N, C-alpha and C positions, 0 to 999 in steps of 0.2 A: 283213219282222218286223222290231219296232222293240223296243227294250227297257223301252221304255213301255208296251207294250200291255196290262200288267196295272193300269194306273191307271185310276180313273175320271176322266171327262172334265176337271173342275175341276184334279185332281191333276197329269194332263198338260199340260195347258195352264201349269201352275207351272213345270212340269219341263223345258219346251221354250220358256221365255221367258228365252234365254239371252244377249242383247244390251242393254247399257245397265241401269238401274236398275230394280230391279221390288222391290213390296212384297208378301209373300204373306201374308194375314190368314188365320192356322190356326185356327181352333175345337178347343176341347177334345175329343180323341177320334178328330180328322179326319185322323191318318195324316200327319203333318206330316213326322216322321221318316223316313217312307217314300219322302215325297216329295224331301227332301233328299237321301238315298244314291242316288234313282233319277235326280236331276238330275247329282249327280256324275257317275254312272256315263255317264247319256247325255254329258255333255260330254267324257268321256276316249273312250266307246269307239265315238259315233257322230260327233262333233264332232271329233275329233282333237286333242285340248289334253292336254299332257304334263302328268301328275299332279302334277309340282312347282310348276306354274305354278297351283294353287289352293290356296285357304286358306280352311278350314271353321271357326268359332269354335262354341262351344257351352257350357254355363255350368256343366256337373256334369262331371267325369270318369267317369263311370258311362256320361253320354249321350255324350260323345266315344268311349270304348270301343266301344257299341255301334254308334254311326255307321260306324265304321272296320272293325266285322265285318263288317256289312251290305256295305258298298261293296268289302271284299275279296272277298266271296260271288258279287258282282256282277262285279269287272275283273281279279280275282284278286292275285298279290303286287302289283302295282302300285300297290293303296292304300298300302303302306309309303312311298310317296315323297310323300304327301301331309302336307301339312301340316293335320292335324286336332287341337284340345284346347281346352281353355277358354282366356277371355282372359287367366287368371294363367298359366296352363302355357305360351301361345303368349308372352306378354311376358317371362316366366322365361327363354326360349329364346332369342328374338331380344337381351335384355339381355346375354344369357352370348356369343351368336355373335360381337355387334358391342363386345363390352366394351371391346378393344382401343380402336377408333375413339372409343367414347364417354369413356374414362380411368376406365375402374372395373376393377374385379377381378371375374373373371369366378367365384370360387370363394364369391360372398355368399351369405349366410346369409338364408333368409324368417324373419321372428318370425310367430309367430301372437298370438292374441289373451290369452293369458296372459303371454307372452314382452314383448308392449307395453306391459300392466300392470306387470310388473316391472322393466322400464325407465323408464315413467313415475314409477314411486316411486323411482329412483334419481335422477332429473331433480330432482322436487319436493326431495327432501332435499337434494340440492347447491345448490339456488337457499333453502333456508331455507323453503320455504313448506309450512305443516301440513295435513294430508292433510283436516281439519276445515273450512279455507278453499277447497280446492280437489281435490277426489276424483280419484283418477287416472283412474278413467272415464269422468267429465266431461270432463278434460282431453281422454282419449285422442278422445271424439265430438267435440268441439268441433274437433281437428284432421283427423280423417277428413272432417269438413263440409269444412273449408277445399279438403282435398286432391282432395275430389268434385269441388268446384269451380275445381279448376285453380290456386287461391292458393297460394303457396309464402310461405316464412316474410317474405321481403322486404316481400313484396304486403300482406302480413297485417298487419304492422306499420305500413305506411303507410295502411292503412284503420281500424284500431284505433283506436277512441277512448280517452280518458283511462280509464275503467275496464275499458278489454279490455288495457292494456299489460302488464299482468302476465301475460294468456295468451298476447300475443306473444313475452314473451321466453322462456314454457315452450315454444313453439312451436318456436323458433328452437334451444333447446337440446337438445329431443328431438330434432330434424334434426341436429344435430351429433354426438349420443349414437349414433343409428343410422349414421351415415358411417362414425366411428370402429371400430365393432366389426365394417364392410362388411357392412350387413345394409341389409336393404329389410322394410317390410311389407307389408301385402296391398295399401294404398292406393298405396304407392309402386310397385306392381308395373304398375299401370294407367297411372300419371301420369306415371312416369319415363321408360319409354319414349317417350312423345309429346314431352315436351320434348325428348328427346336428338334424335328425329327432324326438331324443328323447328329446331334447333339444328346438325344434321350434314345439311344438305339432301342431301350427295352420299351419303350410307348412306340415305334416305327415297328416293332414285332408284333404286338396286339394289333395295330391295324394292317399290316401286312396277312394275317393270320385272319383278319375278321373278311376281307374283301379278296374273295378268290375271283372274282373278275371285275375287272374296268374298265368301261366306257365313256368315251372323250368323245363330243361332240365336236365338231368345228373346229379339228384338230389345226387346220392351216394359220388358225388365229394365235394360236398359242405361243408363250413366251419365255422365256429361260425358267425363271422361276417354275411355270406352270409345265414345262417338259421335265423339270428334275422332280417335281411334286407327282407328278405320272409315274414318272418312272421308280421311287422309291415304291411307292402303295403295291405296285404289283411287278417286284423282283421276286418275290418268294413264289408266286405261281404263274407268272407271265402270262396270264392270261389278260392282254392288253388288247381290248380294242378301238381302234381309232379311225375315226370318219370324219372326212373332212375333202375339199375342192380346192386344189392347189392354184387353181385359175380364179378363184374368187378369195385370196389373199389379198386383203388390202388395207390392211390396219398396221403396216410399218411405222407408223410414226407414234402408234401406241407401244411398240414393242415388241409386236408379232414379228417372230421369226419364219420366214416360209422353207428354213433348211429342215425343221421341224419335221415337217413332212415329207419332204423331197427327199431327207437322208432315212426315213423309216427302215427302209430294208438293209440299210448299212449298221444301222442300230442293231436290228432282227434279222438276222439275214435266213431264219426259219419262218418267216412271216407271209402268212397266205395275201394276195394281193386282188381285191374284188373291183370290179369295176361297172356303178350303177350308170348306164349311159340313155337308158328309154325315159324320157322325157313325157310329163304328164300335163304340163302348162301351156306353152307355146306353141303357135303353129310351125308348119315346116320350114319356112321361108326365114320367120326370126329365127329358126336355130339355125338352118344356114349362116346364117347372117355371122351370128355370135361365134360357131365354128371358127369360122373363116378369118374373124379378127383374132379370136386367142390364139391361133394356130401360127400367128407369127412370133409368139414368144417361144426364147429356146429354153429357158428354166422353167419346166414343167412335167410332168408326168405322161401327159398326153391321153387323151380321150375324147369321142365322138359323139354330142348329142342326138337323136335320134327321136322321131315322134311316130305312132301310126295313126295320127290327129291328122285333121286338115291341111291342106297346102296352104293356105290362107293368103289374105293379101299383101301387093308387095310392100314393101318401106317405104314411106314417103319420107324423103330427101328434100327439105325445101331451104330455099338460101333466101335470106330476106335482105332488105336495104339495111338497116340496122337493128341494135337490140330492142328499140322501141318496137319498130316494124315486127320482128319476131315476136315481143312479145303481144302483139295485136291479134297477130295469124294464128297464136297459139289459143288466145283467150275465144277468138271468133270461132274456131275449129271446133272448143270444147262445147261451146254455146250449140252448134249444128251437133254435135255426138247428144249433147242432150235432148234437145226440140225435135230431132229428126229420128237418130239410132236409137233414142230410146234410153241411152247408159243414166245412171245416176252420178251425179257429181263425186260421189264417196268410190265409184268406179276407174277416176281419171287419175295418173299421176304426173307432176310435171319435175324432172329432175333436172339437176344441173350440178356442175363440178363445184364451184362457191357460193357461199351466202348472200353475197353480193349482187349476184346474178338474179337473186330472187325479189329487187326491188320495180324495176320495171314490171315484170309480174305480176307482182302482187296491186300495183297501181290499175294496170288494166282489170284484173279480176274485178278490184270494187269497183270499178266504172259500171262494171258489168253486170252487178248483183249478185254471181255466182258465189256461193259458199264456198271458203278454202280452208285449208288449214295449215301452219307452217309447221312442220315435224322437226323437230329438233330446237323449238325456239323455246322460250322461258317455260322452266317445267312448275306443276302445280306446288310441289315441294322446296321450288326454289325462290318462292314468292317472300316477300319480305315480312306478311304477318304470319305467314307459317313457317317460316322459318324462326319466328322470333317465339312461337308457341311450342316449337318442338325444343328451341335451346332451353325453355323451363324443362320440360320431360327431361331433357338428358341431364339435367342438374339432379331431378331427383335420382335418378339410376346411377349416375356416377358424379358423386358433389365434387370428385376432382377435377371436373371438368372446366379448366380455367376461363376457355373461350367461351363456351356458353353460357358463363356467369358475366363475363363482357358484357356481351350482346345484351343482357334484360339486366343488370343492373339498375340503368337509368329508363328503362322501357318497359312502363311508363315513365314519365318524367317523376322524379323524385327529389328534384332539384341538387344533384349530383354533379358538380363540374368535373373537366378534367385532371383539375389538380387534386381534387378527394380522390377519385380513383387511383391517382397516380401513386398517393403515400398510401394506398390501402395494398396497389400491387410492390412497392417497395419493403415494405413489412413483411409480405409473403416470402419474398424474395429474400430478405435478411434471416429470416426465422427459419425458411424451408419448409413453408407450408402453402396448402393449397390457398386459392382466395376464400373459400367458402370457410376454410378454418381462421382465417385471418379476420373474418368479420365477429367470431365469436370473442374476439380478443381487441376489441377496438380501444380500449383505454391504454393500450399499450403505442399509440398513434396522437402524440400530443398535438402533431401540426394539424388535426382535425377542428372545425370549428364546431359549434354545439350544432346546428342545421343541420352538417354531414353527417353528423356522430349520430343523431336520432335516427336520419333516414337510411343510413346504413343499418342499424340497429333493429328498424322495421322489418328492413328489406331480410336481415338474417335470419328474424322470426317466422316471415313469411315463410321463407325455404324451408323451416324447421317445421314448421304447421303442415306444409305440404306434403313433408317427406312423411309425417307420422299416419298421414290421411292417406298415402299411398298403399298401405297394407288394408286398410280398410274399404277402398272402395273400388269397384270395377271401373275396367280402362277408359269406358267413356264419360263415366260420372266424376271419374280424376283429371279427364282433359276439361270438363264443363268446369269443374272447381279451381282450376289453373287460369283459366282465364277470368274466371270471376273473382277470384282474391287476388291476382296480381293486379287489376283494373284494368286488364288491356281492354274488355268489353266494353266499361266506362268512356275510356278513351276515345273509342270507335265512335259512341253515342253521341259525347259533347262534342267530337268536331261535326258529327250532323252534316255530312255531305255525301254526295253520289259516292265519290273515291270512297269515303270511308264504309258506306253499305256495302258495296262489293267488296271489300277488304272482310267484313263482317260476315259474308256469304262463304268465303272462301275457309274459314274457320270452322261454319257451319259443317261444311263439304269435311271437312278433317275430323271434326267431330262423327260424322256418319262414316268414313271409314274406318275410324276407331272402333264405331259400333259394328261394324261388317267382318272387321278382325276379329271382335271377341267374339262375334258367332259361329265361325270359320273354325277357331282352333282352339282344341282340348286344352292348353295352357295359354291362354289370351294374357299375357305378364306383360308390363311396359318394356321391359327389354327386348322381348322377343319384337316388339309392335316396333320398340326403335329399330332393331337391326333390317325388318322388312325394308324399313323406307330409307335405310342408309345404300341400302343394296339394290334398290330399285334402279334400274339402267333407263335413260331416256327412251330407248326403243319400246321399256315398258310401260312407261307414263303416256307417249303419243301413242299407243297401242290403243289403250283404253279409250282417250279421248277420240280417235277417229272410230271408236265403236258408239260413240254415244252421238255423231253427228254426220250427216251426209255430206261433205266437202271434200272439193277437189283438194290432192294433197300435194302440198309444195315441199321439196327436200332435196340434200344435196345427194349425191350417190354413196357416200358412206351410209348415211341416213336410210336408203334404199334396200339394203342387203336385207335378205329374209323375208322379204313382203312382193306381192304379186298384184296386177291391176290389168282389165281387160285392154285399156287403153293408156299408152306412156308416151309421154312427152321427153326428148332427149336432146335438151337444148344448149347453143355454146359447143357444138361441136367444130371447134376451131383449134389452129395452131397456137400455142401458147396460154392456152385455156385448156384443152384435155386434148394432148396433154400440155402440163401447166410449164410455163416459161421456164420454173425451176427445174424441173423433168428434162427439158431441152437443152438448157446450158449447162447440166450436168452430165450429159448425151454429148454433147461435144467437148467437152473437157475432158471427159473420159474419167470423171471423180467418181461415176455410179451410174453405172452401162444397165442398171436394173430399177432406174428410175422410172423409164418410157414404160417399159414392163408392166409397174405396177399401175401406173395410168390405164395402160391397154387391160388390163383385167377390172378397172374401175368401168371403162368401157364395155367390157362384157356382161358386169354385173349392171349396168343400167339396160344394157339388152334383153336379158333375159328373165327383167323384171314384165317384160311384156307380154301379154296372153294372146290379143287378138289384135290391135293394132299399134303400130310403133310408127312415130314420126320423128325423125333426126332434121333438127334445124340449127342452121349457122347465119352468121349475118356478116353483111359484104364491109361494112363498118361497127366499130362498136366504141361505147365510150370508154376508157382508160385511163384514170388519173386526171378528171376533168376536161378530157379534150377527144376529140372523136378522130381515131385509127385508123387504117386501114386492115382489115381482117385476111385470115389465108386459112381455106378449108384444113378440119383435121386430119392428118395423116391416116387416122382409123377409117377416113370413108372409102378412101382409096383402095382399102382391103377388103372391102365387102365387094360380092361378084357386082357387074351392074344390070343383070338380069335379075335381081330382087331388088331393086328399087325402081319408085316412080319419082322422076327428079322434077321438081318444080320450082318455081321462084315467085316471089312476093314483094308487090311493092316498088321493084327497080324499073329504073327507064332508060331508054336507048340514049347516047350509046352504050353497049353493053361494056362493062368493066372489065377490067386485063383478066384474062385467064390463069388465074393464079393458080399456083402448084405447091402443095408442100415441099421442104425443104429434103424429105426421106420419104425414102420409100415410091412407089407409083403415084404419079401425077392426079389430081381430079378437078375435071375441067367443068363448068356447069354451061349449059346450052346458053348461046346469046340470047337473051331478052325478046318476046313481042314488039312491035311496034308501040303498041296501046299501053305497054306497059304489062306486066306478067301476074296472073293467077289473083285478079283483084276480088276478094271478099269482102264483100257488104256490110256495112255495120249490123250487127243482128239486137234484135230486141231483147230486153234484159230476159238471160235464160232462166233466172229462178224469181218465182214469188209466191207467196202463200196467200196473198189477197188479202183487202181489208174489209169486214163486212159492216163499218159504222162510216158516217160522215166525219167525225172529227179524227183525222188519222195522226192527230198531235196529241193523243190525250197519255197519259204514262200508261207504260205497259205495250204499248201500239208497236208498230216496225216499220221502219224509213229506210228510206235509200238517199244516200250523200252522195255526190259527184266523186269527189275524193276518196272517201274514209270508207264507201259501201256500205252496206246492211247493217244497221244498227237497232237496238233496243230503248225506246226513252224512259227514265228511270222517274226524271222528275221533269216540273213545268212549274213557272213562275213568270210574273209578268202579262200584260196584255197588251195588247194591239202593236204598235211599232218595238214595244221594248219586251215581246214575250220571247223569253228566253225556255230553252229546253236542256237537261243532261241527259247525254247518249252514250250508251256502252257500244263501240264499237270494236270485235275483239275483247281484247284484253283492257283496251284502254278506254275512260271514261270524259268525252268532249262537251263543252260550255258551246252552244253555239245561238247566236240571234238568228231566229226565225225569216226577218226579214231580209236577210243575206245569205241564207245556208241553201237555197234552192232545194229542199226536201220534199221528196216524193213516197208514196205510200209503197210500204214495202212488204 
């Protein structure tokens, strides 16, 4: 008996190929996570590899946690000795472990995108560069591309022409500010370990000797620094196993380089290649459609998904009159799936290419009363009150973090104006101090008035007191003390509004997460908690949110990767939307012939999210830039064999519109509408209701339905009769409404 007996032949071959470089081409739904976990178990249990000699890298914390749990179920507690994590988590761990050898402060802070923009604004201000001349986002984007290409500020300055000298200056100043704050951004977390390992061969040798086997998941999404890191760590033993799907490479905008997986056999001529093509997720018709679409790409390794499962229903292709009609059709069909087919709202996903497409869909869902969640919207840890609390905690871990100090020095308000803070910053800059250190030398800032001086002194004493308590208190207790001693909770209590109550609840949730972290970790330090929060990807946060509520998922195609649903709606299947107008123009001008191929991979990802039901929708007309424009069916529709499609039209009226055809590839023409208009679906009854068991459905705590905002919970009530007002939370927003005009119904 072998631990691999439960795998299919291709999976078993992939798990057993343990000598030398291996490329596992894992198609969508082919069980790659199962293969990776069984491969690790095989190495440990059957080949006797000590678990600490193995490194496994994933792209999300959710995937890493799932992999560790599965491995532990197979090998027991030995799984705790594995290095399993995302690239960013592994690199942060490597930097902290080897900080002394690298000459770094091990308590560095990790800056997220909001932090990067705030820091960039400070840099541009210090260089007297107006934001109208160089927007922070644009500057960060250029720096990110440079870091992903392993171009440091010095090399950037050498290569920069006359027109980019300003950007070279900004890049150098930005990096200097990061180092002064003892901070790294997300790009640094990968690029810095590569540079440090190249500069310190003795440290690299220790890691090479430790990791006899290196496994990289989602290899098609790796950028150059990640490619170099994997190559460095696996150079001695050459047991590098990469798993990926070139047909799902959709993150070029993040720096992902498809060549890493396409050229793997060139880099490792002795590599074994195993294809996982049996799909365990989707019906045969869905897979046939996916194969037909992706088969039109030229730059791919090639594989054909198949299943032993049922053939399934045809894919529904629906043309709607406009984008509003498209939204109505989607929501009415979801209502039918819930009421008639028995699907739960959480088993349905609505996918689209751009965030702008969600507006009409969201409005229709609100009217219907169906619960929904927008995946990729503002995350819990990006909410202002949570960011404020984390800024206090980051200051306790890293007093040199000026960005965090500036965020909370006057939050809650301490009577400090911009002028007083400017004088503090100037003092710190002149004396080359952190702002925390400058706070201890206020007597050297004569420009401060007595009130500002006292406020800053009190703030400095607060940080000192909390810093001393950090060593004495457990993590949740420290969080509670920070919120109380800083005055943050008092500020919310004095505001006494429904919005403040919602913010207070979010802070209570943060404390609950801190308590959960303390119970799960052997060493629940503040620094470890902050690192977990900083490295949490949007996919991790939204996954947890979806687990807590049964709601229809609305998301972009990029956000959908790695997920699966029984029913999927792929909306906006039109030229200049999927593929985007930018990809189409780049193809026409031959500047980037690969752009449309990535759009086709996005379409492939969307199709393969569906398990049983798949709707493809497009509009005859769509609102763009404030006006209604004619739309053309996507070329990708013409690539799907007609026998796989059931074609319908919704809301169109005779005479039939022109039979538009894509400018590239085979044409796709819809049949002429019926005389009475085509496929009319009546308005459904509300598809979701918990019911109300009392007469007064407007009492606090009750749920109500609003025609525009959907389903909400009553938080507070004031006034009587015609002056009755309610504060209601709809999703993440709190609205105050006059009952006489709101047309509320029991929800």
